[in-house]
C-alpha positions in Angstrom: 42.0 -225.1 122.4 41.0 -222.7 120.0 42.4 -222.0 116.6 45.8 -220.3 117.5 47.3 -217.3 119.2 46.9 -214.1 117.4 49.5 -213.3 115.1 51.8 -210.0 115.7 52.3 -207.4 112.3 55.3 -205.8 114.4 58.4 -207.9 114.3 60.2 -205.3 115.8 59.4 -205.4 119.3 60.2 -209.7 119.4 63.7 -208.7 117.5 64.5 -206.2 120.0 63.7 -208.2 123.2 65.7 -210.9 121.6 68.8 -208.5 121.1 68.2 -207.3 124.7 68.2 -210.5 126.3 71.2 -212.0 124.5 73.4 -209.3 123.1 72.3 -206.8 126.2 73.4 -209.4 129.0 76.9 -209.5 127.8 77.3 -205.8 127.3 76.1 -204.9 130.6 78.4 -207.8 131.8 81.2 -206.0 130.2 80.1 -202.5 131.4 79.9 -203.5 134.8 83.6 -205.1 134.9 84.5 -201.7 133.7 82.5 -199.8 136.3 84.4 -202.1 138.7 87.9 -201.2 137.6 87.6 -197.5 136.8 84.5 -196.1 138.0 85.7 -195.3 141.6 83.1 -194.1 144.1 81.0 -191.1 143.9 78.4 -189.4 146.3 74.9 -188.4 145.2 74.4 -184.6 144.5 72.8 -182.6 147.2 68.9 -181.8 146.5 70.0 -178.0 145.8 72.1 -179.1 143.8 69.9 -181.2 141.6 69.1 -178.7 138.0 68.7 -181.3 135.6 66.7 -184.6 135.9 66.4 -187.3 133.2 63.4 -189.7 133.2 64.1 -192.9 131.1 60.8 -195.2 130.1 60.6 -196.9 126.8 57.8 -199.1 126.6 54.3 -198.8 127.6 52.1 -195.7 127.4 50.2 -197.0 130.3 53.1 -197.3 132.4 54.3 -193.6 131.5 50.4 -192.7 132.8 51.1 -194.6 136.0 54.3 -193.1 136.7 52.6 -189.6 136.6 52.5 -189.5 140.3 56.4 -189.2 140.1 56.8 -186.4 138.1 54.4 -184.3 140.7 57.0 -185.2 143.5 59.9 -184.9 141.3 58.5 -181.0 140.3 57.9 -180.2 144.2 61.7 -181.8 145.1 63.3 -180.0 142.7 61.2 -177.0 141.7 64.2 -175.5 139.9 65.6 -178.2 137.9 64.9 -178.8 134.5 63.0 -182.5 134.3 63.3 -184.1 130.7 62.0 -187.8 129.9 63.4 -190.1 127.0 60.8 -192.2 125.1 60.0 -194.1 122.2 58.3 -191.6 119.5 55.1 -193.1 119.7 54.9 -191.5 123.7 55.8 -188.4 122.8 52.4 -186.6 122.7 51.3 -188.0 125.8 54.5 -187.1 127.6 54.1 -183.6 126.1 50.7 -183.6 128.2 52.2 -183.5 131.7 53.3 -179.8 132.9 55.7 -181.5 135.2 57.6 -182.6 132.0 60.4 -179.8 130.8 61.2 -181.8 127.5 60.2 -184.5 125.6 63.1 -186.8 124.0 62.9 -189.8 121.8 63.7 -192.5 120.0 62.5 -193.9 116.8 62.2 -197.8 116.6 59.6 -197.9 113.4 62.4 -197.9 111.2 63.8 -200.9 112.2 66.5 -202.1 114.9 69.7 -200.8 113.2 68.5 -197.2 112.5 67.1 -197.3 115.9 70.9 -198.2 117.4 72.5 -195.8 115.6 70.1 -193.1 116.8 70.4 -194.2 120.5 74.4 -193.8 120.1 73.9 -190.0 118.7 71.4 -189.4 121.6 74.1 -191.2 124.2 76.4 -188.5 122.9 73.8 -185.6 123.2 72.8 -186.4 126.8 76.6 -187.0 128.1 77.3 -183.1 126.9 74.2 -182.3 129.4 75.8 -184.4 132.2 72.1 -184.9 134.0 72.5 -184.3 137.9 69.8 -187.2 138.2 68.7 -190.0 136.1 65.9 -192.3 136.9 65.7 -195.1 134.8 62.0 -196.6 135.2 62.0 -199.1 133.3 61.7 -202.8 135.1 64.0 -205.3 133.8 65.3 -204.5 130.3 69.2 -204.5 129.5 68.9 -201.5 127.1 67.8 -199.0 129.4 70.6 -199.8 132.1 73.4 -199.9 129.4 71.8 -196.5 128.1 71.8 -195.3 131.4 75.4 -195.9 132.5 76.9 -194.6 128.9 75.0 -191.2 129.6 77.0 -190.8 132.4 74.7 -188.8 134.8 76.1 -187.5 138.3 73.7 -190.3 140.1 71.3 -192.5 138.8 68.7 -195.1 140.3 67.2 -198.1 138.7 65.2 -201.5 139.1 66.9 -204.6 140.3 66.2 -208.3 140.8 68.5 -211.5 141.3 69.6 -213.2 138.5 69.4 -210.1 135.7 72.4 -207.9 134.8 71.2 -204.7 134.7 70.8 -203.2 138.4 73.9 -203.0 139.1 74.7 -200.4 136.6 73.0 -197.9 138.5 74.2 -195.9 142.0 71.1 -196.9 143.8 69.4 -200.5 142.7 65.4 -200.6 144.1 64.0 -204.3 143.9 61.0 -204.1 142.0 58.1 -205.5 143.7 55.8 -207.6 142.1 53.1 -207.5 145.2 52.5 -203.7 144.6 51.4 -201.4 142.7 53.5 -200.1 139.5 52.9 -196.8 140.6 54.1 -197.7 143.9 57.1 -199.1 142.9 58.1 -195.6 140.5 57.5 -194.2 143.8 59.9 -196.6 145.9 62.3 -196.0 143.0 62.3 -192.2 143.8 63.1 -192.8 147.4 65.7 -195.0 146.8 65.7 -196.8 149.9 64.5 -200.3 150.1 64.2 -200.0 153.8 62.2 -197.2 153.8 59.2 -198.1 151.2 56.5 -195.4 150.7 53.0 -196.1 151.9 50.5 -197.9 149.8 47.9 -195.1 150.5 50.4 -192.7 148.1 48.3 -194.4 145.2 44.9 -195.0 146.7 43.7 -191.2 147.1 40.7 -190.2 144.8 43.1 -187.8 143.1 46.4 -190.2 143.1 46.7 -189.9 139.6 47.2 -186.2 137.8 44.6 -185.1 135.9 44.8 -185.5 132.4 43.3 -182.1 130.5 42.9 -181.8 126.3 42.7 -178.6 125.0 39.4 -177.3 123.9 40.5 -177.3 120.2 41.2 -181.5 120.7 37.6 -182.0 122.0 36.2 -179.7 119.3 38.4 -181.7 116.5 36.9 -184.9 117.9 33.5 -183.7 117.7 34.1 -183.1 114.0 35.1 -186.1 113.6 31.9 -187.9 115.8 29.6 -185.7 113.5 31.0 -186.9 110.5 30.3 -190.4 111.4 26.2 -189.9 111.6 25.5 -191.8 114.6 26.7 -189.3 117.3 24.2 -187.3 119.4 26.3 -184.9 121.5 23.3 -184.4 124.2 23.5 -188.4 125.0 26.0 -190.2 127.4 28.6 -192.2 125.7 30.4 -195.3 125.9 33.8 -196.2 125.1 34.9 -199.3 124.1 38.4 -200.1 123.5 38.7 -203.7 122.0 42.7 -203.6 121.7 45.5 -204.7 123.7 48.6 -203.5 121.8 51.0 -205.7 119.7 52.8 -206.4 123.0 50.4 -209.3 124.0 47.4 -209.7 121.6 46.4 -212.4 124.1 45.2 -209.4 126.6 42.0 -208.8 124.4 38.6 -209.8 124.9 37.5 -211.9 121.9 36.0 -210.6 119.2 33.0 -212.1 119.6 32.5 -211.0 122.9 32.8 -207.6 122.4 30.7 -207.5 119.2 27.9 -209.0 121.9 28.4 -205.9 124.3 28.5 -203.5 121.4 25.4 -205.0 120.1 23.3 -204.7 123.4 24.8 -200.8 124.2 23.8 -200.3 120.5 20.1 -201.4 121.1 19.6 -198.6 124.0 18.1 -195.3 123.2 20.0 -192.1 123.8 23.1 -193.6 124.0 26.4 -193.1 122.0 28.6 -196.0 121.3 32.3 -195.5 120.2 34.9 -197.6 119.6 38.5 -196.4 119.5 42.2 -197.8 118.6 45.1 -196.4 116.5 45.7 -196.5 113.0 47.7 -200.0 113.0 44.3 -201.1 115.0 42.0 -200.1 112.4 41.3 -202.8 110.3 40.7 -205.3 113.7 38.3 -202.7 115.1 36.2 -202.7 111.6 35.9 -206.4 112.2 34.9 -206.0 115.5 31.8 -203.7 114.5 31.2 -205.7 111.4 30.6 -208.4 113.6 27.9 -206.9 115.3 25.8 -206.4 112.2 24.8 -202.9 113.7 27.5 -200.9 112.0 25.6 -197.7 111.7 24.7 -197.1 115.4 28.4 -197.2 116.5 31.0 -194.5 115.9 34.0 -195.8 115.0 37.3 -193.5 115.5 40.0 -196.0 115.0 42.6 -194.4 113.5 40.6 -191.2 113.1 42.3 -188.7 116.3 45.2 -188.5 117.8 46.2 -188.8 121.1 45.2 -185.5 122.3 41.8 -186.0 121.1 41.3 -189.3 122.5 42.2 -187.8 125.7 39.4 -185.3 125.2 37.0 -188.1 124.2 38.0 -189.9 127.3 37.3 -187.0 129.3 33.9 -186.6 128.2 33.1 -190.3 128.3 30.5 -191.5 130.9 32.1 -195.2 130.8 35.2 -196.6 129.2 35.1 -200.3 128.8 39.0 -201.3 127.8 41.3 -204.3 127.9 44.4 -204.0 130.0 46.0 -201.5 127.7 47.5 -198.2 127.9 43.7 -196.2 126.9 42.4 -197.7 130.4 45.1 -195.8 132.3 44.7 -192.4 129.6 40.8 -192.9 130.7 41.4 -193.1 134.4 44.0 -190.3 134.0 40.9 -188.1 131.9 38.5 -188.5 135.0 36.3 -191.2 133.0 34.8 -194.0 135.1 35.8 -197.5 133.5 35.5 -201.3 133.2 38.6 -203.1 133.1 39.0 -206.5 131.6 42.2 -208.3 132.6 43.6 -212.0 132.5 47.2 -212.4 131.5 48.5 -209.5 133.8 47.4 -208.6 137.6 45.2 -205.7 138.3 47.4 -205.9 141.1 50.1 -204.1 139.4 48.4 -202.5 136.9 45.1 -201.8 138.2 43.4 -198.3 137.1 44.2 -195.4 139.6 41.9 -192.4 140.2 42.4 -189.1 139.3 39.0 -187.5 140.7 36.7 -188.1 143.6 33.6 -190.0 142.8 35.5 -192.1 140.2 34.7 -195.3 139.7 36.6 -198.5 138.2 35.2 -202.1 138.0 37.9 -204.7 137.3 37.5 -208.0 136.2 39.8 -211.0 136.7 39.3 -214.4 136.9 42.5 -215.1 139.1 42.9 -218.7 137.5 45.6 -220.8 138.8 47.7 -219.9 135.5 46.9 -216.3 136.1 49.1 -214.3 135.9 50.9 -215.6 132.9 52.6 -212.5 132.2 55.4 -210.9 134.3 57.7 -207.7 133.8 60.9 -209.6 134.6 60.7 -211.4 131.8 59.6 -207.8 129.7 56.1 -209.1 129.4 56.5 -212.4 127.1 53.7 -214.2 127.6 53.3 -217.8 128.5 49.9 -218.9 128.0 48.7 -222.6 128.8 45.9 -222.4 126.0 45.8 -221.3 122.3 43.1 -218.6 123.6 43.6 -217.5 127.1 40.9 -219.1 128.9 41.0 -215.7 131.3 39.3 -213.8 128.6 37.3 -215.9 127.2 35.7 -216.6 130.6 34.3 -212.8 131.0 30.3 -212.6 130.0 29.3 -210.0 128.0 25.9 -209.8 130.3 28.4 -209.4 133.3 30.2 -206.9 131.3 27.0 -204.9 130.5 25.5 -204.7 134.0 28.5 -202.9 135.3 28.2 -200.5 132.5 24.6 -199.9 133.2 25.8 -199.4 137.2 28.1 -196.9 135.9 25.6 -195.1 134.0 23.2 -194.8 136.7 25.7 -193.8 139.3 25.8 -189.8 140.1 29.1 -188.8 139.7 29.6 -188.4 143.7 28.0 -191.3 144.3 31.0 -193.7 145.4 34.7 -192.4 146.6 35.5 -196.2 146.7 38.6 -197.7 145.4 38.4 -200.0 142.1 36.3 -203.1 142.4 37.9 -206.5 141.4 35.3 -209.2 140.5 36.3 -212.6 140.6 34.5 -214.6 138.2 33.8 -218.2 139.1 35.4 -220.4 136.4 
């Protein structure tokens, strides 16, 4: 059964989920009763009347990237509208990289739940003064975003809904979240707002389905300086970037430390190959422990906690292959144009598989499809319910197999394939 589940240093997220579940449901019920008594009926604004659009997505950098096809559709449909995006503070950099978004608005949860709630009330007051013509709530099932949407008083709003949830009926248009469709497709369905007229699945299968993320030349130069300072970087050689992290939301999505270390050890033995590991400042200590376990740390460039989001996107754009757990950097890499080897376990690639931003981009997806997988669902706010102390869906992915996929992608020419991501099912 292993030595126990990984501890979570950040307790703010589970506290926020508890409040959302137990307090949020009561608030939603009260607001819904108020809506029935005082709301009255209203009509959707005509297309030419939409001058202000607000998108709302608090959690998940990867989900924001997967929502980016929606940004371009909104810009095309409402060319004269101002499009704003409200999210958590840590997502500001990535939002500002999308030209379709005019303004990023943020809330900060880092200082605790109580200051966050006071800041939320202040932001709601400001947004009410704006009176947005259209609000799209991109959260899947959190009650907080539905409450925020309703209190913001837009002329019209769309939101996801599901049976047994108190959130959807606070929106003018309820769209069922389809757990059998990719998240990006669900976002497009939300925009259309008609469950009887779904978006075709081909919309997210094209080679350019994901808008390309491009960092500035200065961001790449700053990243190169960091790499050069580490001593193991050779600019003329191809680069493999490895992300051993999975975010504090569900650390069980991490490939075990020993298996990541084995892959890094094998890669570091290759001549004429740069091996780079990444991570946030909060993940730096864990990444250092992974690198130390390889016993060849001098051959590995550790950028964890050393670069910002723009520099990370620049690095991913220059990488030949990116190996990553199911997490935000997977989708950043896909949007930057990198080919990836993606490791899935508690969550399913049916919902979160990497999309493509260029022709010839290739993704190798490992997913064991165990009887207990997936065990992490959007309708439960991604609260993981693993059967084991250590996720068997991740421990069963063999370093030798992942190494073979990396080699295949390293040897492939840029235009070698225009195929969709390949999902590998590994025998248990």
